[in-house]
Each structure stands twice: as structure tokens, then as C-alpha cells.
C-alpha positions as CSV (number, residue, x, y, z in Angstrom):
1,M,-0.1,0.0,0.0
2,N,1.2,3.5,-0.9
3,Y,0.9,5.4,2.6
4,K,1.9,8.5,1.0
5,L,5.1,9.0,2.9
6,A,7.7,9.6,0.1
7,G,10.3,12.1,1.1
8,K,9.6,12.3,4.9
9,R,12.3,11.8,7.1
10,A,12.0,9.3,10.3
11,L,14.4,8.4,13.1
12,V,13.3,5.1,14.7
13,T,14.8,4.8,18.0
14,G,16.5,1.4,18.9
15,S,16.4,-0.1,15.4
16,S,19.7,-1.7,14.8
17,A,17.7,-5.1,15.5
18,G,14.2,-6.7,16.4
19,L,11.1,-4.6,16.1
20,G,12.9,-1.3,15.5
21,E,14.6,-3.0,12.6
22,A,11.2,-4.0,10.9
23,I,9.9,-0.5,11.4
24,A,12.7,1.1,9.9
25,K,12.6,-1.4,6.8
26,M,8.8,-0.7,6.1
27,L,9.1,3.0,6.8
28,A,12.0,2.8,4.2
29,D,9.9,0.6,1.8
30,E,7.3,3.5,1.8
31,G,9.8,5.9,0.4
32,V,10.7,7.3,3.8
33,H,14.2,8.3,4.5
34,V,15.1,6.2,7.7
35,I,17.5,7.2,10.6
36,V,18.6,4.0,11.9
37,H,19.7,4.4,15.8
38,G,21.5,2.1,17.9
39,R,24.6,1.8,20.2
40,N,26.3,-0.8,18.5
41,A,28.1,0.5,15.4
42,D,28.1,-2.7,13.3
43,R,24.7,-3.6,13.8
44,T,23.3,-0.3,13.2
45,T,25.2,0.0,9.9
46,A,24.3,-3.4,8.7
47,V,20.4,-2.4,8.9
48,V,21.5,0.7,6.9
49,T,23.3,-1.2,4.3
50,S,20.4,-3.8,4.4
51,I,18.0,-0.9,3.4
52,I,20.1,1.0,0.7
53,E,20.9,-2.4,-0.9
54,S,16.9,-2.8,-0.9
55,G,16.6,0.5,-2.8
56,G,15.7,2.6,0.3
57,S,17.3,5.5,1.9
58,A,18.8,5.6,5.3
59,E,21.5,6.7,7.6
60,A,22.9,5.7,10.9
61,V,23.0,7.6,14.2
62,L,24.7,6.2,17.4
63,G,23.9,7.0,21.2
64,D,23.0,6.2,24.5
65,L,19.4,7.7,25.0
66,S,19.4,6.9,28.8
67,S,21.8,10.2,29.4
68,D,20.9,13.9,28.2
69,E,24.3,13.8,26.6
70,G,23.8,10.8,24.6
71,A,20.3,12.2,23.6
72,D,22.1,15.5,22.3
73,M,24.2,13.4,20.3
74,V,21.5,11.4,18.8
75,A,19.7,14.4,18.1
76,N,22.3,16.4,16.7
77,S,23.2,13.8,14.4
78,A,19.8,13.1,13.0
79,L,19.1,16.8,12.4
80,K,22.6,17.4,10.6
81,S,21.1,16.7,7.0
82,G,17.3,17.9,7.7
83,P,14.4,17.9,9.8
84,V,12.8,14.8,11.4
85,D,9.1,14.5,10.5
86,I,8.5,11.3,12.1
87,L,9.9,10.2,15.5
88,V,9.1,6.3,16.4
89,N,10.4,5.8,20.2
90,N,11.0,2.4,20.6
91,A,14.1,1.8,22.4
92,G,13.8,0.1,25.7
93,F,14.7,-2.8,27.9
94,Y,13.7,-5.0,30.8
95,A,15.0,-7.9,32.9
96,H,12.8,-10.8,34.0
97,T,12.5,-10.2,37.6
98,G,9.4,-10.0,40.1
99,W,8.3,-7.9,43.2
100,S,10.8,-9.8,45.5
101,N,13.8,-9.2,43.4
102,T,13.4,-6.1,41.6
103,T,15.1,-3.1,43.5
104,C,14.7,0.5,43.4
105,V,17.5,0.9,41.3
106,D,16.1,-1.5,38.8
107,W,12.9,0.4,38.6
108,M,14.7,3.9,38.5
109,E,16.8,2.4,35.6
110,V,14.0,1.1,33.8
111,F,11.8,4.2,34.0
112,N,15.0,6.2,32.7
113,V,15.3,4.1,29.7
114,N,11.7,3.1,29.0
115,V,10.0,6.3,29.7
116,V,12.5,9.4,30.3
117,S,14.6,8.3,26.9
118,Y,11.1,8.9,25.2
119,V,10.6,12.3,26.9
120,R,14.3,13.2,25.6
121,M,13.6,12.6,22.1
122,I,10.2,14.2,22.2
123,Q,11.9,17.5,23.6
124,R,14.4,17.3,21.1
125,F,12.4,16.8,17.9
126,V,8.8,18.2,18.3
127,P,9.9,22.0,18.6
128,D,11.1,21.5,14.8
129,M,7.8,19.7,13.9
130,K,6.0,22.6,15.3
131,K,7.5,25.0,13.0
132,Q,6.8,22.5,10.0
133,G,3.2,22.3,11.1
134,W,3.2,18.4,10.8
135,G,4.8,15.8,12.5
136,R,4.1,12.3,14.0
137,V,5.4,10.9,17.4
138,I,4.5,7.3,17.7
139,N,5.3,5.6,20.9
140,I,5.7,1.9,21.4
141,G,3.9,0.7,24.2
142,G,2.4,-2.7,25.1
143,G,-0.3,-5.1,26.4
144,L,1.3,-5.2,29.8
145,G,0.8,-1.5,30.4
146,I,-2.9,-2.3,30.1
147,Q,-3.4,-5.8,31.4
148,P,-0.2,-6.2,33.6
149,I,1.0,-9.5,34.8
150,N,2.2,-10.5,38.4
151,D,6.4,-10.5,37.5
152,L,8.1,-7.3,35.6
153,P,6.3,-4.6,37.8
154,H,8.8,-2.1,37.0
155,Y,8.4,-2.9,33.1
156,N,4.5,-2.9,33.2
157,A,4.4,0.2,34.8
158,S,6.7,1.6,32.5
159,L,4.6,0.4,29.6
160,A,1.6,2.2,31.2
161,A,3.7,5.6,31.7
162,R,4.3,5.5,27.9
163,H,0.7,5.0,27.1
164,N,-0.4,8.1,29.5
165,M,2.4,10.5,28.8
166,S,1.6,10.0,24.8
167,V,-2.2,11.0,25.4
168,S,-1.0,13.9,27.3
169,L,1.4,15.1,24.5
170,A,-1.6,14.5,22.0
171,R,-3.6,17.2,24.2
172,Q,-0.6,19.6,24.2
173,L,-0.2,19.4,20.4
174,N,-3.7,20.3,19.8
175,G,-3.9,22.3,16.5
176,T,-0.3,22.0,15.8
177,G,-0.7,19.3,13.1
178,I,1.4,17.0,15.0
179,T,-0.2,13.7,16.2
180,S,0.9,11.6,19.3
181,N,0.0,7.7,19.3
182,V,0.8,4.5,21.0
183,V,1.3,1.3,19.3
184,A,1.0,-1.6,21.7
185,P,2.2,-5.3,20.6
186,G,1.2,-7.9,22.5
187,A,3.2,-11.5,22.2
188,I,5.4,-11.2,19.0
189,M,7.4,-13.9,17.4
190,N,10.9,-12.9,17.1
191,P,14.3,-15.3,17.2
192,G,14.8,-15.0,21.0
193,V,11.0,-15.8,21.6
194,E,11.4,-18.8,19.0
195,Q,14.4,-19.8,20.9
196,W,12.9,-19.5,24.4
197,L,9.7,-21.6,23.1
198,R,11.9,-24.4,21.3
199,N,13.7,-24.6,25.0
200,A,10.6,-24.6,27.1
201,A,8.6,-26.9,25.0
202,P,9.9,-30.2,25.7
203,Q,9.0,-29.4,29.8
204,R,5.7,-28.2,29.0
205,G,4.4,-30.8,26.6
206,W,4.3,-28.2,23.8
207,G,5.5,-30.7,21.1
208,T,8.4,-30.4,18.6
209,D,7.4,-28.7,15.3
210,L,7.4,-25.0,15.5
211,A,3.9,-24.6,14.5
212,A,2.5,-26.9,17.2
213,I,4.7,-25.2,19.9
214,E,3.4,-21.8,19.1
215,R,-0.2,-22.9,19.1
216,N,0.2,-24.7,22.4
217,A,2.3,-22.0,24.0
218,V,-0.6,-19.2,23.0
219,K,-3.0,-21.6,24.6
220,D,-1.0,-21.7,28.0
221,I,0.7,-18.4,28.0
222,V,-0.9,-15.7,25.9
223,P,-4.6,-16.8,25.0
224,N,-6.0,-14.7,22.1
225,D,-8.4,-14.8,19.2
226,T,-5.9,-15.6,16.4
227,N,-4.5,-18.6,18.2
228,R,-0.6,-17.6,17.4
229,F,1.9,-15.0,18.2
230,G,2.1,-11.7,16.5
231,R,4.5,-11.1,13.7
232,Q,7.2,-7.8,13.9
233,E,6.0,-6.7,10.4
234,E,2.1,-6.6,11.8
235,V,3.6,-4.0,14.3
236,A,5.7,-2.0,11.6
237,A,2.6,-1.8,9.5
238,A,0.6,-0.4,12.2
239,V,3.3,2.3,12.6
240,A,3.5,3.1,8.9
241,Y,-0.4,3.6,9.0
242,L,-0.2,6.0,12.1
243,A,2.9,7.9,10.4
244,S,0.7,8.2,7.3
245,P,-1.6,11.4,6.1
246,Y,-4.4,8.5,6.4
247,A,-4.2,8.8,10.2
248,D,-4.5,12.7,10.4
249,Y,-7.7,12.0,12.5
250,I,-6.1,10.1,14.9
251,S,-4.2,11.3,18.1
252,G,-4.1,10.1,21.5
253,A,-4.8,6.7,20.3
254,L,-3.8,3.4,21.9
255,L,-3.6,0.7,18.7
256,R,-3.4,-2.8,20.0
257,V,-1.5,-5.3,18.0
258,D,-2.1,-8.3,20.2
259,G,-4.6,-10.6,18.4
260,G,-7.2,-10.0,21.2
261,T,-5.2,-10.8,24.2
262,V,-6.2,-7.8,26.2
263,R,-9.9,-8.5,27.0
264,S,-11.0,-4.9,27.0
265,I,-13.2,-2.4,25.0
């Protein structure tokens, strides 16, 4: 589909691998000049090279968004060759811990990386979008911000914070031509998830064939209406839509890409 994005410029944070890479590549396929961000030079450059070899346009920026200095470095590099029309905040992390072994330091670190880093990017790019009279801020959230589980309390809460701040930003941007929205993925298949499923399958009786493992894992741990895990490209497509002029009338919204995992209206 032609999302009418040709000639736009987008920064996708945390796009040297995984979901961010899928988003960067889909935007590039739509004619967007993509600024690929990462902390590892080799991985970030590899994504840029792949996009260019596929006929797209891209460049790399490096920096750690967990500090103001790192955010400045990324912003200055990204803006060097022109304004950024589309900001996709995707970078983040979490550790598999629960209430009993997540320290206050862990909470602060996760909120700094998962929430404050988003704020840093918004503060550095939205002012120029206002001057242009058009822009997109798309924050990657998640189903655990709506329907939290008993573990990962700091991660659950950081996703909820992303959702809340995105709506607040949308209200603040009233009349500017800039929209602020959230894409909230559910359980998404990627190489790491696939490996975890294969390792867990023998103990859980999920079978040996990946298709059977996936069906059984969905039933046991992430029941949804599609009976499968999502794919990174499906999340990327939601981002591309919200980035496009077709989504001019959508702001302050949360678009769940979760197969119906979250049972709410």
C-alpha cells in the first residue's frame, strides 16, 4: 500500500535489531528516509546497508538515550541532514524479575530508559515539527501496560507510563498538525522468543514442531483470538499507518496489535 510517505524523514530509536529494525525497513519501503539508531555501530550500519541495498534511503546515528548527553548526540546527528518528520520511540529494555527481586535502582533504571528516554527525544524533535506544522510521534507501548502480569512490575508500569504520556502529549499538541499515538504490541514472534519456545517446549509438552509449539504456547501463556503470536511486520505496518496522512484524524490513540489478548473495549 502507498501510505503517501515518500520524502518524509523518520528517526526510529532502537532500530539496529528486532522490532525497531522491522519498523525502519517498512518505513523505508514506503519511501521514507530512515535514520536508524543504535548503540552498536556494526549492527546499526548493517541495517542501513540492508535498506540501501533494497533500494531505500537510510543513515545511521549512534548514541545512548539514557543520558541527556547521549540524547543530544543522537538528535544533533539526526538533524544534521534535515528535519525529522516522524519520531518512533522504540528503544527500551527489561529484565525478567518480580516484586521480590526488583530493587528501587532497577525501577529507576527501567523508567529512565523506557520512559525518560522517550521524553528526551520528544523534547528534541517536536519543536522543529511545530515549525513545519506537521509531524508524528509514535511511541511503542505494550499490552502489559493495560493488562499487567504479576512479574515484571517495573516494566509493566513503564509501559503504562508511555501510554499515559502519549495521550498527554496529544492534548498538548492540539492544533499543531502533530499527532501523538501509541502502538501496543502483544506477544510477538522473534528469534529470541522462538528460541525460548523451543527450549521450554519439552518441559511443557508443547511438541517439537514450531507450529505446534506456537499454538500450544499461545493456549497456555498468551491466549488470544488468532491462536498465534504476532509478527514484527504486523506491528511495523501499524506504525506506518499512524505515520501516514491517512491517520491525520487519529491522535491520543492506542492501537493494540495483540490478536485480542487484552480483553477490554
